[in-house]
C-alpha positions as CSV (number, residue, x, y, z in Angstrom):
1,M,161.0,200.3,-118.9
2,L,161.0,196.7,-121.3
3,S,158.8,193.8,-120.7
4,V,159.4,190.3,-121.5
5,G,157.5,191.0,-124.6
6,Q,159.1,193.7,-126.0
7,V,162.4,192.0,-125.4
8,T,161.2,189.1,-127.5
9,A,159.9,190.9,-130.2
10,A,163.3,192.9,-130.6
11,S,165.2,189.8,-130.7
12,E,163.0,188.4,-133.5
13,G,164.9,190.0,-136.3
14,K,167.9,187.9,-135.7
15,Y,168.2,184.5,-136.8
16,D,169.0,182.1,-133.3
17,A,170.2,178.6,-133.9
18,K,169.3,177.6,-130.6
19,A,166.0,179.1,-130.1
20,F,165.0,177.7,-133.5
21,A,166.2,174.2,-132.5
22,M,164.7,174.0,-129.2
23,H,161.2,175.7,-130.3
24,H,160.9,172.7,-132.9
25,V,161.8,169.9,-130.4
26,A,159.6,171.8,-127.5
27,D,156.1,170.9,-126.8
28,A,153.5,173.7,-127.6
29,H,150.0,174.7,-127.0
30,E,149.5,174.8,-130.7
31,W,150.7,172.8,-134.1
32,H,152.4,175.1,-136.3
33,I,152.2,173.1,-139.5
34,V,154.0,175.3,-142.2
35,G,154.3,178.8,-143.3
36,G,151.4,180.7,-141.4
37,L,149.2,177.4,-141.0
38,T,148.7,176.6,-137.2
39,I,146.3,174.8,-135.5
40,P,145.3,176.0,-132.3
41,L,144.8,173.3,-129.5
42,P,142.3,173.3,-126.5
43,C,143.6,174.6,-123.3
44,I,142.1,172.8,-120.1
45,V,142.8,174.7,-117.2
46,I,141.5,174.2,-113.7
47,H,141.6,177.5,-111.6
48,D,138.6,178.4,-109.3
49,G,136.6,176.0,-111.5
50,L,137.2,174.6,-114.8
51,H,138.3,176.7,-117.9
52,V,138.2,175.5,-121.6
53,F,139.4,177.7,-124.7
54,L,141.7,177.5,-127.7
55,S,145.3,178.4,-127.6
56,S,144.4,180.9,-130.1
57,K,142.8,182.9,-127.7
58,M,145.9,183.2,-125.5
59,P,147.9,186.1,-126.0
60,S,151.5,185.3,-127.4
61,A,150.7,181.9,-127.5
62,H,153.1,181.0,-130.5
63,H,155.9,181.3,-128.1
64,G,154.6,178.2,-126.7
65,T,157.2,176.2,-124.2
66,A,160.1,177.7,-126.1
67,E,159.5,180.9,-124.8
68,A,162.2,180.3,-122.1
69,E,164.6,179.5,-124.8
70,V,164.0,182.6,-126.8
71,A,164.2,184.5,-124.0
72,E,167.7,183.6,-123.4
73,T,169.0,185.1,-126.7
74,H,168.4,188.6,-124.9
75,T,171.1,190.9,-124.8
76,A,172.5,191.6,-121.1
77,A,171.1,195.1,-120.8
78,A,167.8,193.5,-121.9
79,D,168.1,191.0,-119.5
80,A,168.7,193.7,-116.6
81,A,166.1,195.7,-117.5
82,V,163.4,192.5,-117.7
83,H,164.8,191.8,-114.2
84,A,164.5,195.2,-112.7
85,A,161.0,195.1,-114.1
86,E,160.1,191.6,-112.4
87,T,161.3,192.9,-109.2
88,H,158.8,195.8,-109.0
89,A,155.7,193.9,-110.8
90,S,153.9,190.9,-110.5
91,P,154.7,187.9,-112.7
92,A,151.6,188.5,-115.1
93,A,152.7,192.2,-115.6
94,H,155.0,191.3,-118.6
95,H,152.1,189.1,-120.1
96,E,149.1,190.1,-121.9
97,T,146.2,187.8,-120.5
98,Y,142.9,186.1,-121.7
99,N,140.7,186.1,-118.4
100,G,143.4,186.3,-116.1
101,F,145.3,183.5,-117.7
102,Y,148.7,183.8,-119.5
103,F,151.8,181.5,-120.3
104,S,154.7,181.3,-118.0
105,E,158.3,181.1,-118.9
106,S,158.0,177.3,-118.8
107,G,155.3,177.1,-121.2
108,R,152.5,176.3,-118.7
109,I,149.5,178.3,-118.2
110,A,149.2,180.4,-115.0
111,H,146.7,183.2,-113.7
112,E,147.9,186.3,-113.0
113,D,146.8,185.8,-109.1
114,G,149.3,183.9,-108.8
115,G,146.9,181.1,-106.9
116,F,147.3,177.4,-107.8
117,T,146.2,176.8,-111.5
118,L,146.2,172.8,-113.0
119,D,147.0,173.0,-116.8
120,L,145.7,169.7,-118.4
121,S,145.7,171.4,-121.8
122,I,145.9,169.2,-125.0
123,T,149.5,170.2,-126.0
124,K,151.1,169.1,-129.5
125,N,152.6,166.3,-127.5
126,V,149.4,165.0,-126.3
127,A,147.6,165.6,-129.6
128,T,150.3,163.1,-131.1
129,L,149.8,160.7,-128.3
130,I,146.1,160.4,-129.4
131,I,146.7,160.2,-132.6
132,V,149.2,157.3,-132.3
133,A,146.6,155.6,-130.1
134,L,143.9,155.9,-132.7
135,I,146.1,154.7,-135.3
136,M,147.2,151.4,-133.5
137,F,143.7,151.0,-132.7
138,L,142.4,151.4,-136.2
139,V,145.5,149.0,-137.6
140,F,145.3,146.2,-135.3
141,T,141.2,146.1,-135.2
142,S,141.4,146.3,-138.8
143,V,143.9,143.4,-139.1
144,A,142.1,141.3,-136.3
145,R,139.1,141.5,-138.7
146,A,141.1,140.5,-141.5
147,Y,141.9,137.1,-139.8
148,G,138.9,136.4,-138.7
149,R,137.3,136.9,-142.3
150,R,140.4,135.1,-144.0
151,E,141.1,132.4,-141.7
152,G,143.5,130.2,-143.2
153,E,144.2,132.1,-145.9
154,A,147.4,134.0,-147.2
155,P,147.5,137.7,-145.5
156,K,146.5,140.6,-147.9
157,G,146.7,144.2,-147.8
158,L,147.5,145.8,-144.2
159,Q,147.5,142.4,-143.0
160,S,150.3,141.2,-145.0
161,F,152.4,144.3,-143.8
162,M,151.8,143.9,-140.1
163,E,152.1,140.1,-140.1
164,P,155.8,140.1,-140.5
165,L,156.3,142.8,-138.0
166,I,154.2,140.9,-135.3
167,I,156.1,137.9,-135.8
168,F,159.2,139.4,-135.8
169,V,158.5,140.8,-132.3
170,R,157.2,137.6,-131.1
171,D,160.3,135.1,-132.6
172,E,163.2,137.4,-132.4
173,V,162.1,139.7,-129.0
174,A,159.9,137.8,-126.7
175,K,160.5,134.4,-127.4
176,P,164.5,134.1,-127.0
177,N,163.9,136.0,-123.7
178,L,160.5,134.7,-122.1
179,G,160.3,131.4,-123.6
180,N,157.1,129.7,-122.5
181,K,155.7,132.9,-120.8
182,T,155.7,134.6,-124.0
183,D,151.9,134.9,-124.5
184,R,151.7,136.3,-121.3
185,Y,154.0,139.5,-121.9
186,L,153.5,139.6,-125.9
187,P,150.7,142.1,-125.9
188,Y,152.5,144.5,-123.6
189,L,155.8,144.2,-126.1
190,L,154.0,144.6,-129.0
191,T,152.1,148.0,-127.8
192,V,155.4,149.2,-126.6
193,F,157.1,148.3,-130.0
194,F,154.5,150.0,-132.2
195,F,153.7,152.7,-130.1
196,I,157.8,153.9,-130.2
197,W,157.8,153.2,-133.8
198,I,155.0,154.9,-135.0
199,S,155.4,157.9,-132.7
200,N,158.9,158.1,-134.2
201,M,157.7,157.8,-137.9
202,M,155.3,160.7,-137.2
203,G,158.2,162.7,-135.9
204,L,159.8,162.5,-139.3
205,I,156.8,163.7,-141.6
206,P,158.1,167.3,-142.5
207,L,154.5,168.2,-143.4
208,I,153.2,167.9,-139.6
209,A,156.1,170.1,-138.1
210,N,157.8,167.1,-136.9
211,P,156.1,166.3,-133.5
212,N,158.4,165.3,-131.1
213,L,156.8,162.5,-128.8
214,T,159.2,160.0,-128.1
215,G,161.8,163.0,-127.5
216,N,159.9,164.3,-124.7
217,I,161.3,162.7,-121.1
218,A,158.0,162.5,-119.6
219,V,156.5,159.9,-122.3
220,T,159.6,157.9,-122.1
221,C,159.4,158.3,-118.4
222,A,156.3,156.6,-118.5
223,L,157.1,154.1,-120.8
224,A,159.9,153.2,-118.7
225,L,157.9,153.1,-115.7
226,M,155.5,150.5,-117.1
227,T,158.3,148.5,-117.7
228,F,159.6,148.8,-114.3
229,L,156.1,148.0,-112.8
230,I,156.0,144.8,-115.0
231,T,159.4,143.4,-114.2
232,N,159.5,144.1,-110.4
233,L,155.8,143.2,-109.5
234,H,155.9,139.8,-111.6
235,A,159.3,139.2,-110.1
236,N,159.7,135.8,-108.0
237,K,161.9,135.2,-104.5
238,Y,164.8,134.1,-106.3
239,Y,165.2,137.8,-107.9
240,W,164.7,139.5,-104.8
241,G,167.2,137.1,-102.8
242,H,169.5,137.8,-105.3
243,I,169.6,141.3,-104.8
244,F,168.9,141.5,-100.8
245,N,170.7,138.3,-100.1
246,P,173.2,137.3,-102.7
247,P,173.9,133.6,-102.5
248,G,177.9,132.5,-101.5
249,V,179.0,136.3,-100.7
250,P,180.7,136.9,-97.4
251,L,178.9,139.5,-95.3
252,A,181.3,142.2,-95.5
253,I,181.0,142.0,-99.3
254,K,177.4,141.7,-99.2
255,V,177.4,145.3,-97.3
256,I,178.7,146.7,-100.4
257,L,177.0,144.3,-103.1
258,V,173.3,144.6,-102.1
259,P,173.1,148.7,-102.3
260,I,174.3,148.3,-105.7
261,E,172.2,145.3,-106.7
262,L,169.2,147.6,-105.3
263,A,170.5,150.7,-107.2
264,G,170.4,148.4,-110.5
265,V,166.7,148.0,-110.0
266,F,166.1,151.6,-110.7
267,I,169.1,152.5,-112.9
268,K,167.7,150.2,-115.8
269,P,164.2,151.8,-116.2
270,V,166.2,155.1,-116.3
271,A,168.5,153.9,-118.9
272,L,165.6,152.8,-120.8
273,M,164.1,156.2,-120.4
274,I,166.9,158.3,-121.4
275,R,168.5,156.0,-124.6
276,L,165.0,156.5,-126.2
277,F,164.5,160.4,-125.1
278,A,168.1,161.2,-126.0
279,N,168.3,159.5,-129.5
280,I,165.0,161.1,-130.7
281,T,166.0,164.2,-129.5
282,A,169.5,164.3,-130.8
283,G,168.4,163.3,-134.4
284,H,165.6,165.9,-134.5
285,I,168.4,168.4,-133.2
286,I,170.9,167.7,-136.1
287,I,168.5,167.6,-138.8
288,I,167.1,171.1,-137.6
289,S,170.7,172.3,-137.1
290,L,171.6,171.4,-140.6
291,V,168.7,173.0,-142.0
292,G,169.7,175.9,-139.8
293,L,173.0,176.3,-141.7
294,I,171.3,177.8,-145.0
295,F,170.3,180.8,-142.5
296,V,173.1,181.1,-141.0
297,F,175.5,181.1,-143.9
298,G,173.0,183.4,-145.5
299,N,172.9,185.9,-142.6
300,A,168.9,185.1,-142.3
301,G,168.2,186.4,-145.8
302,E,170.9,189.0,-146.3
303,N,173.6,187.2,-148.0
304,I,172.2,184.9,-150.8
305,G,175.3,183.5,-152.1
306,G,176.0,182.2,-148.5
307,G,172.6,180.8,-148.5
308,I,172.9,178.9,-151.5
309,G,176.2,177.7,-150.3
310,G,175.0,176.7,-147.1
311,A,171.9,174.7,-148.8
312,A,174.8,173.0,-151.0
313,V,176.3,171.6,-147.7
314,A,172.9,171.2,-145.6
315,V,170.4,169.6,-148.2
316,P,172.8,166.4,-148.6
317,F,173.5,165.9,-145.2
318,T,169.7,166.7,-144.4
319,L,168.5,163.9,-146.5
320,F,171.3,161.6,-145.3
321,M,170.1,162.0,-141.6
322,S,166.4,161.8,-142.6
323,F,167.0,158.3,-144.1
324,L,169.3,157.5,-141.2
325,E,166.1,158.5,-139.0
326,L,164.0,156.0,-140.8
327,L,166.4,153.2,-139.2
328,V,166.8,154.9,-136.0
329,A,163.0,155.0,-135.5
330,F,162.8,151.3,-135.8
331,L,165.8,150.4,-134.0
332,Q,164.9,152.3,-130.7
333,A,161.7,150.3,-130.9
334,F,163.3,147.4,-131.1
335,I,165.8,148.2,-128.7
336,F,163.4,149.2,-125.9
337,T,161.2,146.3,-126.6
338,M,164.1,143.8,-126.4
339,L,165.5,145.4,-123.1
340,S,161.9,145.4,-121.5
341,A,161.9,141.5,-122.7
342,L,165.1,140.8,-121.1
343,F,164.4,142.9,-117.7
344,I,160.9,140.9,-117.4
345,S,162.8,137.6,-118.1
346,L,165.7,138.3,-115.6
347,A,163.2,139.0,-113.0
348,Q,161.3,135.7,-113.2
349,E,164.3,133.5,-114.0
350,D,164.7,130.5,-111.0
351,H,167.4,128.1,-110.2
352,Q,166.3,125.6,-112.8
353,H,169.4,126.3,-114.8
354,D,171.8,126.0,-111.8
355,N,169.8,122.8,-110.7
356,H,170.4,121.5,-114.2
357,A,174.1,122.2,-114.1
358,A,174.4,120.8,-110.8
359,H,172.9,117.6,-112.0
360,A,175.0,117.3,-115.2
361,A,178.2,117.9,-112.9
362,A,177.1,115.0,-110.7
363,A,176.4,112.8,-113.5
364,H,179.8,113.6,-115.0
365,H,181.7,112.7,-111.8
């Protein structure tokens, strides 16, 4: 009788492009750097108490959250054998365990007794988020100290690099949308812009196995949720009045229009979330797929000529896509920040513009 581990091992000899790509964009409980170099990350689990241990102690930790994708490469016969085994055994029967813990098919840590398990582990994405936060903290505190020491002087070093970016966000993103309310929301907009941009840039560093922070929908969901909360908690009465009681619209039309307007309140942050997630993930998958052409044409090392031909096609396109991703990294940070500023502005727009237009029309007549 085949176990999941045995079937997975049997499939490892053949290159699978889909499993390879999904493994690299998925989160994991360890950070694979290059070759055999892997950094184990802390596993923090609550199950009948707090348990803390390194992921290297967990059997089959290298599968991470890509285990489900790898499992899809099994043959139909192997799937049938695994299914038959699963129907007569507990979920943990297919896994070696560490103190009763094992990696489930979804990549979470579960316990063999089937009880409630809360996985609060430091995964690769969480570690990347912490690194990005530290980079931002160190950069901005350093720049702030430089302004204090060199008040009234021309910027130097890191200060001269950051100042144009900060001014760009202030003058090209915040002010055109928020006007005299720019200073109130500029800290949030700067934080979002630099967080997304630095996260995207980290995902382009090949020597650290391309962490995919902004390609994780949970991260983009959290960012979109913050914009959603700021937009709607600071919205004025005209914004809500336009949604629930559109002025100058017949009652019969309001019955149709109000649900559409209300849906738009939630559609806008969902669009923010999906746009960032989809663009970043797609970029990673395209680059990984291009690299995979070398193994596909080379038949996983069995055909040297095919591998060289695949490299001749893959390497130039991979370099082109990598440079394009540098632009996309900045562009996606800019778009998310611009749309956030726009949504906040629309929620606080009053009737002053309408009143000015009415007064101008009256004066004209």
